[in-house]
Structure formats: structure tokens, C-alpha cells
N, C-alpha and C positions, 0 to 999 in steps of 0.2 A: 441664180441657177448654177453659175460657174462654181460657187462655193459648195453647193450641194453635191455637184459632181466630184469635187475634190474629196469631200467626206466619203463618198461612195468608194472612190479609188483607194482611200486610206483604210477603210473598214472591211470591205468585201473580201480582199485576198486573205487576211487573217481569219475571218469567219469561215471561209471555204476550207482553209487548212485545219481549223478546229473541227469542222464537220467530218473531214477525212479521218482524223485521229479518233473521233467519236465512233466512226464506223469501224475502225481498225480494232478497237478494244472489244474483247469477247463479251464482257459484262459491263457495259458503260453506265455511268450515272445518268440521270435524266438530263436532256439537253438544256432544259431551262436553268438547272443549276450551273451548268457550264457557261451559259450566257451571262449569268449573274457574276461568275468568277471572271469572265471576260471583261465585263464592265468594271469590276473591282481592279483588274489589271490596268485598265485605262486610267482609273483614278490614281493608282499607285504611280503611273507615269507622270501625272501632273505634280504629285507630291515630290517625286524624285527631281523634277525640273526645278521646283521651288527650292528644295534643299541644295541643289547644285548652285543656284544663284546666290543663296545665303553663304555657302562655303566659299565661293569665289570672291564675294564682297569682303568677308572676313580675312581670307588669305591675302587679298590685295593690300590690307593694312600692314601686313608683315613683310611680304615680298611682292614683286611685280608678277602676280600669278598668271595674268593674261599673256605675258610674254612666253609662257611655257609652250604655246602652240607653234613657236617659230623654230624649234629644234626637235629632232626626233627623240632625243633623251628627255626633253621637257614634255613632249606628248606622252611618252611612256610613263613618266612620273605622274602626270595628271590623270592618266587612265587608271593607274594602280592605286592612287591615293584618293581620288575624287569620284570619277565616273563609275568605275567598276563597283566599288563598295556601296555607293549610294543606290545605284540602279538595282544591283542584285539584292541589296538589303531590303529595298522597298517591295520588290517582287516577292521575296521570301516572307515578309510580314503579311502580304496580301494573300498568301497561301496558308500560312500557319494559323492565322486567326479563324477563318471559317472551318478549316480542317479540325482544329481543337474543339470548336463548337459542335460540329457534326459527329466527331468521334465520341462525344458524351452521349449522343442519342443513338448512334449506329456504330457498328464495327466496320470502319472503312477498309476496303481492300487496298493493297499496295497500288494496283493499277488505277484506282480511283484517285488517290493522292497524286499520282504521277500525271494523270490527265488534268487534274486541277492545276498543276504547275504549268502545263502546256497552255491551258486556257488563260491563266493570268499573264503568262509571257506574251501570248498573242494579243491580248488586250493592251498590254504595254506597247507592243509594236504598232497597233492601230493608233494609239495616242501619239506616238513618235512620228508616224506617217503624217498625221494631221499637222503637227508642228512644222515638219520639213516642207510639206507641200504648200501650206498657207504662207510660209515665209520664202517660198521659191528657192530653197537651198538644196533641193534634190529633185531629180526627175521622177515621174510616175514609174517608169521602167526600173530605175534604181531601187525604189522603195518596194516594188513587187518582188524583185530578185532577193531583197533582204528580208522578206516576210518571215522565214523560219528562224532567223538568226538568234533572236532573244530566247526562243524555245531551246535552241542548241546550247546557249549559254547556261540556262537554268537547269538543264537535265541532270547534272551531277547532284545538286542539292535537292532536286525533286525526288530523285531515287533514294537519297539518304533519308529524306523526310518520310518517304513511304516505308522504308525499312525500320525507321524509328517507331512509327505507329504500330507496325505489325510484329516486329521482332525485338524492339527495344535496343537496337543498335544505334549508338550515339556517335555517328561520324559526320554530323551535320556541319560543324564548323569547318572541317577539312574539305568537305565537298563544296561548301559555299566559297571557301578560299580558292579552290580549283576553278570555280565559275568566274570569280573575279579575275584571276590570272588569264583565263581563256578569253574573257571579255576584253581585257587590255591588249592581248596579243592580236586579236582580230582588228581592233580599232587602230592599233599602231601599224599593222601591215596594210590596212586600207588607206593609210596616209602616206605611205612610202612612194606612191605614184607621182608625187609632186617633186621628188628629188631626182638628181642625176645619178649615173653609175658611180660607185657600185651599190648604193643604197636602193636604187630602183629595182634591182634583182629581187629584193625582199618582197616586192609586190606580187611576184609569181608564186609566193608561198601562201597567199591568202586563200584562194579557192581550194587548193589541196588540203589546207588546214580545216576549212569549213566542211569539206567532204568527209574528212576524218571525224569531225564533230557530229555530223549527221549519222555516220556509221555507229558512233558511240551511243547516240540517243536511241537508235533502233535496237541496239544490243540491250540497253537498259530497259527499254519497253518490253522486250522479250523476257527479261528477268522478272519484272514486276508481275507479268502474267503467268509466271511459273514455267516458262519455256526454256529450253536449253539455248544458250547463246550460240551463234554461228561461229565455228572455229575455222580459221584459215591457216594457222600454223600447226602443222601436224608431223613435221619431220622427225625421224627416229634419232638422228644424230644432230649435234650442235651445228655442224657445218651446213646440213640440210635446212635446219631452222633459220640460220642466218640468211641463207639463199632465199627462203620464202619471205622473210621480213623485208629483204631487199626488193622482192617482187611487189610486196604490198606498197612500199614507199614509191616505187616506180609507177604502179597503177594509180596511186593517189595523185602523183605529179602529172601524169598524162591526163587522167580523167578530170581533175580539178582545173587544169589550165585549158583543157578543151572547153569546159563550161565557161571559163573566164573569157576565152577568145570569142565564143558565141555571144556572150553578153556584150563585149565590146563591139562586135559586128552589129548587133541589134541596136546598140546605142548610136552608132554612126548612121545607120539607116533610118532611125527615128526622126532625124532632122530633114529627111527628104519627103517630097510629096509622093502620092501613089503613082503618078505618071512617071516621075523620075526613077522610080524603082525598076522600071522596065526598059530603061535606056540600055543598049547592048553592053557598054563597058561596065556599068554598075551591076547589071544582071550577071555578067560573067564573073565579076569580083565577088559577088554574093555567093554564087553557086560554088566557085572554087574554094573560097574560105570555109563555107559550110561543109563541103565534102572532106577537106583536109582535117578539120577538127572532128568530124564524125568518125573518120578513120582512127584518130587518136583515142577517142572515147570508146570505140569498138575494141581496140587493143586492150584498153584498161578493163573493159567488161570481160573479155576472154581470159585475162589473167585472173580475175576474180572467180570466174567459173572453174578454171583449172585448179586454183587453190582450194575452193570449196569441195570439188569432187575428190581431190587428193585426200582431204580430211575425212570425207565420208568413207572412202575406201580404207582409210587407216583405222577408223573406229568402228566400222560396221563390216 
């Protein structure tokens, strides 16, 4: 029964996110096809895991590859050479194969190929969740927070693949390389929390970077549906545009780290019982930390609204 509950915790969050994007697409493919792609993504996750084990076995014959995890440079090298290329490659193959087959029978819309990418990436996430939860190497909360991450990684090559099928634009390799680099950056930043200053400060770049990746995926989704992307930089002079770019970075730092702080708060509280949560000192700590980070998130949101309305006034 406990194992079954772990499977549910691993699978349900990605499926719910897939259902959300299925609802978001104006002309979505049948849900059954997306579920098949989701399963294919899970299979690609097991293939990637096997390939990584083979790679590390072979690499250990040449150098002590497992020692790479003991330094930040080694972690970055491992992510760029092994983890990123293998995982993004397996997901890419899992999307290309059915897309080529279906393209022969139908004319796939760009939005269809893009949501195929999201489905495979979320299936990959479900498989990864199972591995982490069954090996007790991550908490349920951590895995739920990380649900959209693989979709964020794969969005660039998913968009390039959609454009390749519809407009014969062949930017797939560069987009895949972009995904590999972003994959590596996120995994490196997520590992900096174990180090002391000044490397620890890199950890505060993780959630702002993820927030930017989410924004990028949303923009690519608008493009594949034929909608205009949302513009935030609309200054008439270079000085004004630099100011607006600075505001964007500031909003990402505020909003991203507000989410990060709320995640850390939830992680701390998850170890307490329900009765302990209502102890006066713990309740006060929870309310004050939540309120402070909500203020930071609100400031970031107001900056976004200001930039968006400025652009609307500029172009309309």
C-alpha cells in the first residue's frame, strides 16, 4: 500500500500539469495520445537511467568519474557531458519518433508537437519521481515542486521541432544544445546549497532562473499557437530599455527567491505534526515569513504589470 501511494505521488502531479496544458491549448490533440506520449516519456526516463549507468561504468575505466560529484567544477562537467545530453537526447527521440509517424498521416500543428514535448517531459518527470521516492533520496514536497522542470528544459527543442515540421526551419541542434546547457545550469545551481560562502550565493539564482525558464516556455507556447509574445521591453531609448531590463532581472530575483523561501518554509514545516504547527512561536514564525515573502512576490508582480502596461501603451 505504501509503494502504491508513492507511485501516486510520483505520477499524479505530472498528469495534472499535463491536463492543465491540454486545457490551455486551443486545438489540443486527443488526451489518449498525450497519455501514450506520457508513458513513452516514462520509458525514455528508464532508458536514460540505463545509459547513464553504462556511461559512468565506461568513464570510470578511464578516470575516477564518480569523484566528479565532490567539486562544483566536476558537477558542472558531469552535467554538461553526461546528464544533460543523455536525458535531453532520450526525451527528444521519444518525441521525434511518434511525431514523424503521425506527420505522415496527418499534418501536425506546431502546438501539437509542442504539447507532445510537454507530455514526454512530464512522463520523464514521473519516472524520475518514482526513482527518487522509492530510493528515499528526495521528499515528496521536493518532487512536487520540481514537476514542471523537465518541461522547462525541453521547451526550446520542442519549439524548434514544431517549427521544423511546419516551416522547415532546422534549428533543432542549437535548441537541443540550449536545453542541455539550461539543464546543466539548473542542476549545478541546485547543488550549490551544500557549499559555504561565496559559492552558496549561487543557490539564490536557482529559482529566478527557473522562473525565467517558465516565462520562456509560456512565450514559446504563445508562438506555436500563432499568438504574439508578451513584450516587456518597450523603451524608446537605449537607456530606457536598459532600465526596463534591470527591472525584469530585479523582478525575477524578487519573485524567484520569494518562491524559494516559501518552498524552504514548507520544507521546514513538513517535519512537524499538525498540532505543532499551531504552537504560538511556530505559528508566528510561519505567518511572518509567509507575509514577508508574499510582499516580495507582490512587488515582483507589480513590476511585471507595470512593464506589460508600458508596452501596451507603446504599441497600441
